[in-house]
N, C-alpha and C positions, 0 to 999 in steps of 0.2 A: 696254763697246764700243769699237771702234774704225774711228774715219771716214775713210776716200780723198775728196778731193776731187779730181773730170776735168774739166780743161773742154773733152775731145773723145770723142767718141764712137767704140765700137768698140775700146777698150783696153781696157772694162772687166774683161772676162770673164781677162784674162791681170792686170792687176793684182790683180785679187782672189785670185787661183791665188800668186802671188808672196807677196803680204802676208801672206795667209793659213798660208803654208807657213811662213815668219819668225815671228808671233804665231799660233800654233795656241789657245792658250789665249784669243783674245781671238774674240768676233764682230764679223766684217770688214762693213761697207757703204760702197760704192765712190756716192759720188755723182755724178752725172751733169747736166749742163744738162737735158735733158728731164726731171728728176726735176721731182712739184709743190713748190712753191713754200711752200708748209705742212711740207712731209715734210722739204724741206732746212733751214726754221728750225730745227725740233725738233731736229735731228742736226750743228747747226752748232757746238753748243760740243765736242763729243766728236770734231772733226777733229785729226786727228793729222799726218796726211801730204796734202800739196796738189801738185800735178802740173798743170804746164802746158805741152801739147804744142802749139806750131806746125807751121809748113811745113820746117824745114828743121832744128828739135831740138826740145830740150825744158828742162822747170827741175823740180825739185822741192825741197819742203822737208821736211826731217825731222826733228819735234823740234827746230825754231829753226836746225838746219843748213842753210845752202844750197848744191845742187849743179848744174850744167849741162851739158850736153851738145848737140854741133853734128856733125850728120848727115853721114857722108862715103859718098858712093856704093858702095856694094856691087858688085861686078865682078861678082859668083860667075853663071856664067851659068842662065838660066832663071828669075832668082829675078824677080817684079815689084816695082818701085818701092816700090809701097807696103808688098809684103811685108819686103823690105830694110830699110823703114822701122821696120816692128815690129817685126824680130826685133833690131835693134841699140836703138832703144830697151829694147828688153826685155834687153836685155844690159848695158844702162846702171841700169838700176833696180835689177835686183839685184845689183850688184857695189856698188852705192851702199847698199843694203839690209844687205848681208854687213860693208859698214865701219861700218856704224853698229851693228848690234846683236853684233858679232863670229861670227854665227854662219856655216858655208855649211851648202848644202843639198847631195844628194848627188844629186841628179838636176839642180841649178841652176835654171836659165831654163827648163828647158825644162817647156812647158805646151800642153795641144792638141792632141798630137801622139804617137805613137806610137813611141817610142822606138826600135824593130828600122825603121820606117818606114826613119829616116836613113840607117842601116846596109844597107838594100836598095837605094837609090839611089846611095848610094856605093860598094856593091860594081858596080854596072850600070856606073858611071861607070869601073871598071879601077882603083879604091883599092887600095893594099897594106893590111895590118893598122893597120901604122905612123899611115901618114894619116888612114886613119881615127878611130883613137882620138885624133890630135891635132885633128880637126876636131869632137870631140863636147867637148874639152876648148877650145880658142876660140873655137868658137861659142856654146857653151850653156855651157861652165862646169862640166860632168857631169865627175865621178871617174874614173878610168880603170879601176875594180873595176867599174861600171855600165855603162863605156861597153864595156868587154870582156864581159861579159855580154849587153850587147844585138846587139853583134857575132858570137856566136857562137850565139846564137837565130835571129837572122839567115840563119846560113848552114844551118841545120837547116831551117828551114822553108823556105828556097831549092828542097835539095833533094825536100821534099814536094812542092810547088807542082810543080816543074818534071816529076814524075813525072805527075803528076795530067797538065799539060798534053800532057807526049807521050803520054797515053791521051785526051786530047778529037782530035789528032789522028787517031790513030788509030779512035776507037771511038765519035767524037763524043761532042758538048758533054756533059760533068758535071752536074749539081747534087746539093743535101743536102736532109735532111726532117728537119726540128723539130715535137716535137709538146708544148705544154704541159700540163702536171697541176697545175692551179693549185689543189691541196688542200694543206693541211700539218695535224698533229695539232696543234701549235700555232704562235704566230709567235714569232718569235725576237727578243730584244732589239732587234735588230742590223740587222733586215730588212727593206726598203724595197721589195724585190718584189711582186709579183700574185701573193697568195695567203690563200686562205679556211682559216677552221679549219671541218675533217671533220663535225666532229660537228655542225656547224650546215648543211652543205650533203649531207650524206648521201642525201637524198633525192634529190637533184640529179642525182647520179654519170651514170645512166642514159641521162640524158635527154643530161647532156653529153659524156657515149661516143655517143649515135645521132648526137649537130651532129659532133663529132671524124672519124666514119665519111662522114658525106654530105660535109664536107671536104676527107678522102682519094680522096674519090671521083671531086669535079669536078678535083683535083691530078693524079690516078696520069692520068686521061684526057688533060689538059692537057698532060703532060708525058710525055706515050710518044711512043717515038725517042729521048728523053735516057736515061742513063747517072746510075740513082743511087749515089753514092756512099759518104754515110752518112748514119743516122741515128741520133737524138740527141732522147731523152724526159726533159726535165727538168720543174722546177715551179718551186715548191713541190715537193711531194715524189712522185713518182709511186706509192712504194708504199704511199699511202694508203686508194690501191684495194683491194678484194679480188683474191684471187688466180681467181677466174671474171670478174671486169672484167676485169684484165687479160691475162688469156688471150681475153677477147671481143676487144679492143680491139687487140691484138698481132695477134690470126686475121683480123682484117678489117686490116688494115696487111698481112701476107703474102699476104693472096688478091687483093689491090687494086694490091700495089707487086713489080717483080722485081726480085729481091735478088740475082742468081746472080752480080753485081758489086762488092756491096756489098763495102767494106774494114771497115768501122768500125758497129756495131748496139750503142749505148750506150744504156742505162736510169739513172738515178741513180737509186738504191734508197735514199741519203741517209739520214736520219732513221731509227738503230739501233730507235729505238719506234716502227716501220711494217713491220719485216722480219719474214718468218716463214719457217719454212721451206717452206710449200705458197706460201707467191708468190716465193722464189726458186725453185723445180720448175717453177713456171708460166713464167718467163722464161726457164729453161733449153731447156724443151721447146718454147719460139718461137723458139733460134734468137740468142740476146743475148747476146752475148760479152764486154761491158764495163758494166761498174756499179762506184757510186761507195757507199763507206759511211763516214760524213762528221763523223769527232768535232769539230771545229775546236778543240775541245780534250780533255785528258786528265786534266784538274782538276775534280773532284767539282762543288770549291765555285765554281767558274767557269762550271757545266753547271750550277747552283741561277740564283745569277742574271743570264744571260742567257736561261731560258726553254727552255730544253733538255729536255726529259724523261726521253729516254735517258740510263741513266746510264754511267760507264765501263766497268762489266761489260757491261751489254748491249751497249756499240759491239764490245767485245770476244766476242762472245758470235757478234753478228751475222756481223764477218768471216770468223771460223773456222768458220761454218757457212756461208759462201760458197763458204771454200775446199774444206772436205769435198765441197759438192755439182758441185764442178768447175771453179767461175769463177776462170780462171788470170789475168784482167787487172782488177786492183781498183784504185781512187782512191780516197786519201781528202784531205780537205780539212780544214785547216788553218788560225786566224787568227791571226794575231799583233797586238797591243795590245789583247787584249780586257780590261775593267774588273777593275782591279788585278792585273795578271798582270804579273810579273818575271823579268829572264834566268832564276833559277830555276825557277819554272812551267811556261818555256819549254823547259828543260833536262828538262823529267821527261816533259811529251806528246812531246816527240821521241823521247827514249828508249823510251818504250812503243811507238811508232808503229813505232819500226825491228825492234822486237822480233817486232812481226805483219807486217812485212815487205811492205806493198803493193807494186804494180807501178808506179803513178804516184803523183805529189805532187801535190798544189797547195795553195802557202802564201800564202795573202792576208794583206795588208795590211788591217787594220782603216778602213775611208772609216764617216765619221760622215752618215750620207744622212739629209737633212731630214725626209724622210716615213715616219723609221724611231723608233721609240720611242726609242731608244736618245741620241738629239739632246735629247731632254726630260733624259735621265738626267744627261748630262753636263753640263748646263746646273745641276743641283741638286747635281752629285757635284764637280766640276770637269772641265777634261780632262787634270789631271795624271796621274788615273786612270788613264789609259789609255797603258801603256808601251811605244812600239815602238821599240828602237836599233837601231845596226850590229850589238851584240853578236846581239842576240834573230834578228836575218837572220840574222846567219852561223853561230848555233847551226841554225837548220834549213836553211842549206844544207849544212852539213857532215852534218847527220841524210841530207838526199839524196844525198851521195857515198859513206856508209857503205854504203845500200843499194844502189849501183852505180845509180844514175838520174841521167839526164843536164839542163839546164835547156832546154825546146824553144817555150814561147812564154810573154809577157811583157806585158803590159799595166797601164795605171797609169789612176784614177780620181780626181776630185776628193776634196778632206778626209782623204786618206790620213794614217793618223797614222805620224809619223816622218819623212813626205816620200818615201817608199818605195815599196813595187810590187808587183806580185801576179807569181808565177815558178809555172810548171808542171814540173815536174820527172817524168821517165817513162825508162822500162828502153828500150836499143835496140830497136826492133823493136814496143814497144807505146808508142809518142809520140801523142798523142789528136789525131788529124787532123781532126776536126770542129773541136776548140780552136781549130787554126791558121786554119779557114778562115772561120768567126767574128772573129777575129781580122782578118784580112788582106784580106779582102773580097771574094776572086779570083774566087767561084764564089759563084752563086745559089745561097740558102738560102729555101728556102718552107716557111713556119712556119703551124703550126694548133692551133688554139685560142683560149681567150680571153686578151689581151693579147699575144700575140705579134706578131712584127712578118714580115713576110718581106720577102728586101731582093734584087730582083734583077740581076746582073751585067750589063750591056751590053756588047757588042761595042766599044764605046769607051772602057772606064771607067768611064760615069756607072754612077748605082746608083738606083733607080726601087724607094720603099718603100709595102708597104698592112700598115696596122697593124688588129689584131682588138679590139673590144672588152674589156675588161677587167674588167669586171662580170660575175661565169656567170651570173644570172637576164638582162642583157641581152643575151649573147655566144647564149644560147642563145631567145632571143625575137627577135631580129635575123641568125640565120644564115643567111637569103637573103641580107641584107644583106652578110653576111661575103663567101658566096662569089661573089659581081657586085664588090666590091673588088677582089679576085684576078683577076677575067675583066678589067676595068677598066684595071688594070695591067700584065698580059699585054698589052693593047690597044695599050697605049703601049710598049712593047720594041719 
């Protein structure tokens, strides 16, 4: 147990994120004044860091050492005094923990913000490359390598989004469509997404598709006159549906929406143990152009540990079957930091993936989510079993380079192994547009299905949201309410 005592609210997220990054093996708790007295009393003996934040500075005590900071007013234009104060404190706090621990983090004190968003803003201000890289270093203590990665991705994303903006001006407002299939063959050790084992829910699938079609009908009518740019069917594992169910779902979709200007139609085939020739042919007949065949690792022992029932051979067979059937835009997902994997296992996975030559590669740094079974596994086996390093990240990046892929989107999550990031790589001309849109939140994404979240991007940049119920049975029972929620959302827009 690692307890931080903090005497000012609204700083706890950043404090927790920075402390956890420096002490990943610890269970970190932040005590704030609002916490119940009995809870505070229970944790008092475990306090390792004390933080006092005043009006114009702060003091911290770390393992007996005291450090103080006096805030100097930030002159950066457009930044509120509160934001400037918090950024200054985070920099001070990070640098003192770096001094105490002797460790530095690749993303420095950067928390709660997409790294590429900073580069976007600085490019808009007219800064050149060196000015932007210096800003990342001086403001956030980000390494040059990560700053260069953020800037390269921001430039690619800007080009993609500028093309959409041009089409908005010429052909009217665009939007994207997400359809969630929340069923999986099994639930993987690390997963915290809304997913339900298909074996127990097989009898509910047809009713679920009925409800999806009702949401489609409402959405198609409500978005009439708008331009549909991308369609993404994710999950869960969409290919847990039978081939005829996939055709029914996709046929209903094509009947109700105008696909004449759709630039990208993706289905996450995902788990190789759910992929068959019949299902892939159904996707081809319905015009799906981009699919995923996601191994996560090509080491059989690790697949067994994480509950991924598809074996290495199944992954290869599914991939080559998709190629033989004509799919020329296949993504593969990898996870770095899986239990027991070292640089050797990661190199083996990357070498096998390079041999298959997918068109895009998404490299995830394992994130330990509270709702996943992995969280309990870590408590039983120790976080040292999750090894993600600069070397494993380099191995993955070099593999992408060997395939001729370029980085085009990036995001970070809480509790990522090694304090690293998730990066999407793809061939030029096959960059995943939907992935950029979901990250940068510049276009409305209408989401259908259990656990999905619709995001409307308003003309003034605000984002309004509407959530569907996560539980499949409740979603089916309350489908009228789900549609009503969307109607209310559009009414607020």
